[in-house]
C-alpha positions in Angstrom: -49.4 43.4 58.3 -46.5 45.0 59.3 -44.1 41.9 60.0 -41.5 43.5 62.1 -41.0 43.3 66.0 -39.2 44.6 68.5 -37.2 41.6 69.2 -34.7 40.0 67.3 -35.6 37.3 64.8 -32.1 36.3 63.7 -33.2 36.1 60.0 -36.3 34.0 60.5 -40.3 34.9 60.1 -41.2 37.1 62.8 -44.1 34.6 63.6 -41.4 31.5 63.4 -39.1 33.9 66.0 -42.1 34.5 68.4 -43.2 31.1 68.4 -39.6 29.9 69.2 -39.0 32.8 72.1 -42.9 31.4 73.5 -41.1 27.5 73.7 -38.1 28.7 75.1 -40.0 30.7 78.0 -42.3 27.3 78.5 -39.4 25.5 78.7 -37.4 27.9 81.5 -40.5 27.9 83.3 -41.0 24.4 83.6 -37.2 23.9 84.7 -37.9 26.9 87.1 -41.2 25.3 88.6 -39.6 21.7 88.7 -39.2 20.8 92.8 -40.8 24.0 93.9 -44.2 22.5 94.9 -44.4 22.4 98.8 -46.1 19.7 100.8 -48.2 22.4 102.2 -49.1 24.7 99.3 -49.9 28.4 99.4 -52.6 30.5 97.9 -50.6 30.3 94.3 -50.1 26.4 94.3 -53.6 25.9 95.4 -55.1 27.9 92.6 -52.6 25.9 90.2 -53.4 22.3 91.6 -56.8 23.3 91.8 -56.9 24.2 88.1 -54.9 21.4 87.3 -57.5 18.7 89.1 -60.1 20.5 87.0 -58.0 19.8 83.9 -57.7 16.4 84.7 -61.3 15.7 85.7 -61.9 17.0 82.0 -59.1 14.6 80.4 -60.8 11.6 82.3 -64.3 12.7 81.2 -62.9 13.2 77.5 -60.4 10.7 77.2 -60.9 8.0 79.5 -58.5 7.0 82.5 -56.0 5.8 79.7 -56.0 9.4 79.1 -54.3 10.7 82.1 -50.6 10.2 81.1 -51.2 12.4 78.2 -52.2 15.2 80.4 -48.6 17.0 80.3 -48.8 16.8 76.4 -52.4 18.3 76.0 -51.4 21.1 78.7 -48.4 21.9 77.0 -50.3 22.6 73.7 -53.1 24.7 75.7 -50.1 26.9 77.4 -48.2 27.2 74.1 -51.5 28.6 72.3 -52.8 30.7 75.3 -49.5 32.7 75.3 -49.0 32.9 71.5 -52.6 34.1 71.2 -51.9 36.7 73.6 -48.6 38.3 72.5 -50.6 40.2 70.2 -51.9 42.5 73.3 -48.1 43.4 73.7 -47.1 46.4 71.5 -44.4 45.7 69.2 -45.0 42.1 69.3 -47.9 39.6 67.3 -49.7 36.6 67.6 -47.4 33.3 66.3 -51.2 32.0 65.7 -52.4 34.6 63.4 -49.9 32.7 60.7 -51.3 29.7 58.8 -48.3 28.3 59.3 -48.0 28.0 62.5 -51.3 27.0 63.1 -51.4 23.9 60.7 -47.9 23.0 62.5 -49.8 22.7 65.6 -52.5 21.0 63.8 -50.4 18.0 61.9 -48.8 18.0 65.6 -52.3 16.4 67.1 -52.9 14.5 63.8 -49.7 12.6 63.9 -50.0 12.4 67.8 -53.3 11.1 67.5 -52.3 8.1 65.1 -49.0 7.6 66.8 -50.7 7.4 70.1 -53.2 4.8 68.9 -50.9 2.3 67.5 -48.8 2.7 70.4 -52.0 1.8 72.8 -53.8 -0.8 70.4 -50.5 -1.9 67.9 -51.8 -2.7 64.4 -54.9 -3.3 65.8 -55.7 0.4 65.8 -55.9 0.4 61.8 -59.4 -1.3 62.5 -61.1 1.8 63.4 -60.9 3.0 59.4 -62.2 -0.5 58.2 -66.0 -0.1 60.1 -68.0 -2.6 62.2 -67.9 -4.9 58.9 -65.4 -6.1 56.9 -67.7 -5.9 53.7 -68.3 -2.1 54.6 -64.7 -1.2 54.3 -64.5 0.2 50.6 -67.1 2.7 52.0 -65.6 3.4 55.5 -62.2 3.5 54.5 -62.6 6.7 52.5 -64.5 8.5 54.7 -62.4 7.8 57.8 -59.7 9.0 55.8 -61.3 12.4 54.3 -62.6 12.9 58.1 -59.2 12.6 59.6 -57.3 14.4 57.3 -59.7 17.0 57.3 -59.1 17.4 61.1 -55.5 19.4 61.1 -57.1 21.4 58.4 -59.9 22.6 60.6 -58.1 22.9 63.5 -55.3 25.5 62.4 -58.1 27.5 60.2 -60.4 27.5 63.5 -57.1 28.9 65.2 -56.0 31.1 62.6 -59.1 32.6 61.4 -60.0 33.6 64.7 -56.5 35.0 65.7 -55.8 36.9 62.4 -59.4 38.1 62.1 -59.3 40.0 65.6 -55.6 41.5 64.6 -57.2 42.6 61.5 -60.0 44.3 63.1 -57.9 45.9 65.6 -55.8 47.2 63.3 -58.6 48.8 61.2 -59.5 50.5 64.8 -56.2 52.0 65.3 -56.8 53.8 61.8 -59.8 55.2 62.6 -58.7 56.2 66.4 -59.8 58.6 67.9 -63.0 58.2 66.9 -62.9 54.2 67.2 -62.0 54.4 70.6 -65.1 52.5 71.9 -65.6 49.8 69.4 -61.7 49.3 70.4 -62.2 48.7 73.8 -65.0 46.7 73.2 -62.8 44.6 70.3 -60.1 44.4 73.1 -62.5 42.9 75.3 -63.8 40.4 73.2 -59.8 39.4 72.0 -59.2 38.2 75.6 -62.0 36.0 75.8 -61.0 34.9 71.9 -57.5 34.0 73.5 -58.6 32.0 75.8 -61.5 30.3 74.0 -59.4 29.1 71.4 -56.5 27.7 73.3 -59.5 25.8 75.3 -61.2 24.5 72.3 -57.7 23.6 69.9 -56.9 21.5 73.5 -60.7 19.8 73.6 -60.6 18.9 70.3 -57.0 17.0 70.9 -58.6 15.4 73.7 -61.5 14.3 71.6 -59.3 13.3 68.6 -57.0 11.2 71.3 -59.8 9.9 73.0 -60.9 8.2 69.9 -57.5 6.3 69.2 -57.8 5.6 73.0 -61.0 3.8 72.8 -61.3 0.2 72.5 -61.4 -1.6 69.3 -64.2 -4.1 68.7 
């Protein structure tokens, strides 16, 4: 895949540079948006508030009432992945999430955040999750739990990487076949828009489920 982009990379890998640009855009957007909400919302603010309320409902359903404090973390992940995915539609750019290093970094972020939150909420009792319902089952349950938890960042990263990379490869093939593949390119682009939104939602939903599991009461 051609790795050059229209933006300066400062010697970094193109995907890394674009990820940093995306993070900067999110930070600037958050700073500009801070304190801009009116007491009587307009149309745009009403739509934003409706979206946040729906997301809050999903968070409470998935993570419980204790998960509300982690909404900023989940929303940041969702918007970051959404923007990274969508960059593939801009000529001269590419999706940072089409690189496995990027998606693995996101997967590891969720992995470490899950266990840090679990220890923060429950203390060392959190590790009872890995023992099972009875102590004598520990030799069997602990390896299963460890394998399951270690597989999470791999599955998260491979799912996101595979879908975004796959779409970019398909579009690249259709561009080579132009103009004969124009109808297929249109269909692929429409499906690509769906993939962009769907993959950011799935990643965020799985992150909520993992953190929700860490927030569960330990018996």
